[in-house]
N, C-alpha and C positions, 0 to 999 in steps of 0.2 A: 504493500500500500504506500510505500515510500514515505513512511512516517517514523518519528522517533518519539518514544522509545519503541524498540522492537527487539524480539528475541527469537533465536532459532535453536531448537532442541533437536540436533541432528540425530541423536540416539532414538528419539521418538518420532522423527519425521514431521516435526511441527514447527511452523512459523507463526508467531503471535505478536500482535501489537496491542497497544493500550496498557498503560502502567498498572492499573489495578487488575486487569486480566492476567498480566505477567506475575504480579505478586501472588494472586490466588493460586495460579498454576504451580508456581515454585513451592508455595507452602504445602500444597497437596502432594506434589511429587516427592518432596523431601521430608514430608511428615514433620513439619516444624513443631516446636512446643505448642501446646494447646492454646496458650494465651495469645500468641501472635496471630494465628488464624485458626479457630477451633475446628476440630474434626468430629468431636463428640457433642459439644454443647451447641446445638443448633440455634437456640435463642440468641446466644452471644454472637455466633457467626452471622445471623440475620441482622443484628444491630451493627456489626462491623460493615457488612455489605450495604446497609442503609447509608452509613456515613460515606463509604467509598463512592456510592452513586451520587449522593448529595455533593460530594467534593467537586465533581466535574461541573455541576450546574450552579454552585454557590461559592465555595471557597476558592476555586480555580480562577474566579474573576479577579482576585487580588493580583494574580500574575499579569492579567491584561492591564491593570492600572499601572503596575511597575513597568511593564514593557513600553506602553504607549506614553508614559510620562518621562521615562529616563532614556530608553534605548532607541525607540523609533525615531525621534528627531535626529539623533546622531547618525542613524542609518539612512535617513531620508525616506523612511516608511511612513505613509499616511493612510489612515483609515477614516473615510468620511463618516462612518457610523460611530466612531469613538467619541464619547462625551466624558470629559474629565469629571464633571459633576455627577453623572450617572455612575461612573466607575467608583468614585469615592463613596457614594451611597451603597453600592453593591458590596464594597469592602466592609463598610460599617455593618451592613446586614449580615454578612458572613461571620464577622466577629461576634455579633449578638447571638447568632445561632450556636456557635461553638461555646460561647460563654454560658448561655442560659440552658441550652438543650443537651449539651454533652458534658460540660465540665462542672456544672453546678452541684451535682450530687455524687461525684466520684473523683478519684485521684487522677485517672486517665480518661481518655475519650469514651471508652466503653468499659466502665467498671474500674476496679482497683488494680488491674494488671495492664501492662502495656500491650498494644496490638499494632497491627499494620495501619490501623486508622490513625494512630498517633503519629506515625512516621509520615504518612501522607499529609496530614493536616499541618504538621510542624513546618514543613518546607515553605509553603506559601505564607504562613503566618509569621514566621521568623524573618523571611525576606521583606515582608511589609514593614515591620518595625525597623529592620536594619537599613534597607535601601531608601525608604521614604522618611526615615527619622521620626516616625510616629511614636508617641508614648503609649505604653501598655497600661498605664495607670487606670484608665477608665474600665479596664477589663481585669479585675482581680483574679478571677479563676484562670483566665488565660495566662496571666503573669505568673501565678503559682505553678501552673503546668509547664510553662516554658522553662522555668528554673529547674524543675524536676527533669525535664527532657535534656536540658543542658548539662546535667551531671553524667549522662551516658557517654562513655569515652568516644564512641563513633560519632555521636551527635556533636560533641565538643570539637572533634576534628573537622567536621563539616562547618561548624560555626567559625572556627579559626580561619579556614580557607575562604569562607564567604566574607569575613571581615577584611582580609587582605585584598580581596577583589574590590570591595566597596571603597 
């Protein structure tokens, strides 16, 4: 499909695109720990799937705001349909959803154990605060969760590289 991300599992004879489809495939193939993407707890898996689907229609819009605010002008890319005001409202809406619907009652996005939903959400949200210099103060649950996520060595490594890039 000429899209990124993409993955080819030559052993299985499978080419697959879309980040969340790749994540779910790998979790099932390699039977990851139950918390990352459940194989037994179908209710938890359904809630993770719910967020992963919501991510593309809600949280992912933060990436559009970042791209069209910071990178598109330097690249000479224009989108006549892009509205800075609309994109800012979309970002605020995404943060409200994460703050109130996912992080208000639990340590992580889906309960008290980390999952692939946390990794997916973290990328866009961290980049929002880092690239656009926004304060996380209005979002206490998001702020708490981001500090928790930042303690994970691999996430810290990602953050350090992102800070250098910024």
